N, C-alpha and C positions, 0 to 999 in steps of 0.2 A: 435491573440496574440498581446498585446501592444508592439509596436515597440521599446519602451523604455526598455523593459524587455530583459535581456541577454538570450542566448540560454539555452535550457534544457540540462542537462548532463545525458546521457543514459549509464548505466553500461553494462558490458560484460555478466554477468550471467555465468552459466556453459557453456563453449564453446563446450562441447559434446552434449548439448541439443539443443533446437530449438531457443535459443537466437540469434545466428547469422542470421538465416533465418528470424526471426521476425524483426530484425533490418533492414535488406535489404528491406523487404516488406513494413515496415513502412516508410522508406525513399522514396521508390517508390510511395507510396500513398500520401505523404505529401510534397514532395520537391517543388511543384509549389504553394502550399497554406499555408504551415506551419501547426503547429508551428515548428520552426527550432530547431534542436538539434545537439549535437555532441555526438560521441560514444567513449567510453574508452575501447579499447580492441585490440586484435591481428588481423590485417587485413587479415592474412592468413586463418582465419576461415570463412570469408564472402564468399558468392557465387561469382564466378569469373566475373559474368555479372554485378555486382554492381559497378558503378563508385565511386571511393574513392579518398580522398586527405588527406594527413597527414598535420595537422596544428600544429603550435607552441603555440598558445594561443586561448582561447575561443572567443576573439573578431574577429577572422577570420571566425567563423562559419557561420554568417549570409550571408556573401558574397559568401561563398563556397556552402552552402546548396542547392540552386536551381540547381546546376550542378553536385555536387558530395557529398557523405556522408563525413562530416568532422570527422577526427579521431585524437584523442590523443592516440598514440600507447602504448599498454602495452603487451609486448611479453610473450608468454606462456613458461613455463619450458619444457613442453613436447607437441609435436604436438597433436592437438585434433582429435579424431576419433569420428564422429557422432554416438551417441548411446552407447558409451563406456567411461564413465567418469573416471577420475583418480584423486586421492588425490594429485598427484604431482603438479597439477595446482592450488592448494588452494591459494598460495600466490598471483598469478596473479589475481584470481577472487576477493579476498578480497582487493587487492590493487586498483582495479577498483572502488570498492565501496568507499574505503577511499579517493581516489583522487577526485571522484565526490562530496563527502560530503565536503571535504576541499574547493573545488572551489565554491560550493554553499554557504558555511559559509562565504567565502570571498566576496560574491556578484558578482563573475565572471561568474557564471551560475545561472539561476533563480530557478532551482529545480532539485532534483535527481529523475530520473525514473530508476527503477531497472529491469533488465531482470531476469528470474527465476534462482535460485540456488538449489542445492540438499544438504540439511542439513546434511544427513548422510555421503556424500562424503567429504564435508568440515570438518566434525568432525573427519573423518579418517585422514585428513591432519593436524590436530591440532587446528582447529577452535574452540574457546571456548564459542561461543554464540549459543543460541537455534535457532536463525534465523536472517533474515535481520533486523527486527524491533528492536530487542534488540541490535544488533551490531551498528545500526545507533544511537541509544540513547547513547551508550558508546562513539562513535566517537564525539558526540555533548556534551559529559561530563554531561549528565543528565540521567544516568542509573536508571531505575525503574519508570521514568515519562512518558514513551512512551505509546501510545494507538494505537490500530489497528481499523481503519474504513474500511469497504468494502462498496462501493457505486456503484449503477447502476441507470439507468433512473427510475427504479421501486422502489428502496429501498436503505436506508442507515442503516447500523448496526455498532455499536461500541461495542467492547468486554471488559468486566471487567477483564477477564483472557485470556491469549493468548496460548502460546505453552507449556502447562502443561497438565498433566493427568487430567481426569475428577475428580478423587478422590481428587487430590490436589486443583483443582479449587473450589470444594465444601468446602473443609476443610479450605481454606483461604478466603472464601467470608465473607466480613464484610460490615456493614452499611457504614462505612467511605470510603471504596473502591468504593462502588456504587456512593456515593456522589461526590467523587473526579473525577471519570470517567465522570459522568454526567455534572459536571461543566466545565470540559475541553471541552467536546463535545459541550455544549452550546456556549462557547467562540469561538470555531472553526467555528461553523455554522454561527455565526455573522461575524467574521473577514474574513474567507476564502470563505464562500459560499454566503455572502450577505443576510442572513436571519435575519432580525432585532429582531424578537420575536420567537425564535426556540421552537418547541414543541417536548418533549421527551416522548417516551413510554418505560416504564421500565418493562422488562420481569420478570415473576415469575420463580422460580427455579423448583418447583415440578409440577406434573400434576394438572391442574385446579388452578394453583397458590396456591396450598396447600389446597384448599377447606376449608378455615378457620380452618386449623390445622388438618383436618382429614387425609391429605396426606402429612404431614410434617409440621414442625413448622418454617422452615427457612423464608418462605414468610411473615409470620406474625411478626416474631421477628427480622429479618434482613432487608428484602427488603422494607416492608411497612414503617418503620421508616425513611429509606433513602428518599423515595418519599415524605413523609411529610416534612422532613427537606428541601428538594429542593423547595417545594412549599412555605415554610415559607421564603426562601431566594429570592423569586420572579421568580423562574424558572418554566415554564409551564411543569409540569411532571405529568404523569398518571401511575398507576400501584399499585401493581404488576399485570400484565396482564397474562392470560393463554397463554402459548407459542404456543398452537395448534390452536389458533384463531386470534392471533394478526398480522399475516402476510397475511390475506385475502385482496383482492383488495379493499374492503370498509374500512377495518381497517387501511390500509396503508395511506389512505387519511387523517387520523386524526393526524398524527405526521410527523416530519421532520427527525427524527432518532430514531432507536430502540436501547436501551441499553440492551445488551445480557450478560448473566452471565458466559457463557463459550463458547469456540471456536465454536463447531458445532451448538450450538443453533442459532447463527447468520449466519454462513456461509452456512449451508444447505439451508435455504430458499432463500438467496441471489443468490447462484449459481444455484439453481433450476429455479429461475425466469429468470435469464439472465447471464449465465456465460460468454457469448461472450463480453458483454459490462461492465462486472464487473471490478472495479478498487480498488486496495488495497491502502489506504492512511494512513500514519502514522501521528497521531495527537500528540501534546505535544512537538514537536521538534521546535527549532528555525528556521528550514528550512522546505521547502515543499518536501515531498517524496511520490511518487505514484509508483504503479507497476501493471502488469496484475494480475488477480486473479487465475492464473493456474500455473502449475509447469513446469518442464524441458522437459517433454514428450520425454524421451530418446527413446521410442519405435518407434517414427516417425521421429526422427532427421535424417536429410540428405535425406529425401524422398520428399521434397517440398510439404508437406501436412499441414504444420502449418498455423493456422488461426491467422492473426495479429490483429484481431478486438480488443481484450482486450488491447494489447500494444498501439494501436492507441488511444483507449479511455483513457488510462493512460497518454499518452502524451498530449492529449487535456485537460484532467482534470488538469494536472500539470500547463499548461499554464493559464487556467482559474483561478486556485487558486493563482498563482503568480501575475496575474493582479489584482485580488481582494485584495490580501495582500498589493500590492503596493499602492492601493488606500486607504486602511484601515490599516495602519501599526501598530496601537495600539492593 
């Protein structure tokens, strides 16, 4: 990580899930090498064996990190019991996200990395957003402009629709949405990933990408015009591609990111290929945000079984993107 880059801000996530354990394991794995990060949460939820230090400002994190986990404390309303989430802690969980976002918007931290939350638990506590991605966009005052990318060493996918039903995703699919998603993806690949001429693969909606109308008209009438418009604007785009063959090892060599038309179309292949190294990245924000590509895992919380690989990958990815963006700010 570029030493000129501030620390990363890691959020608390649901304290009854594996977030505290992941945080401790990530610090143990990275404290001698970096990237350095601070944690916004309640110290009481961390394993007792984890060295910690309360800090007053992010600029104390770099000096503290090699010896102890730097913490900007956010107290819980109710003590956390592993495996037993409660809506009573909704305010503390969302405050952690909001504070991390504010610090990053102000340039005091380099990126936001989020531990997993449970959407249904937060909704029961009054949380009004479908998930992290939409909440971050609201905090950044650009609701509706956010995109979800999932990335691993084997594949990058970007979703045209995110946390909506499959029926709603299909009903609201338009040529314009595919074009807008693809353009933002191409811009992010250039600025944040350092890919000067990104190649996009646009998935079809129906089996065999519609088989020229025999299996649905959406690919011919909605997706194909988007691909042509992208090509006309100078973006290297191909499609619509049959979703059942575009994720093979040979097919993946032909593009830098796949544009997928609904949530599971992109996340199933990515998580099947490499869930341990998968990273969730929010595109379209003025800040960098990454997260692990798994959930709260309440069933193993408190049993020292959580694998920190995805969180560590998310921290490394955030540091890389922050360094690239610092070099290519436009």
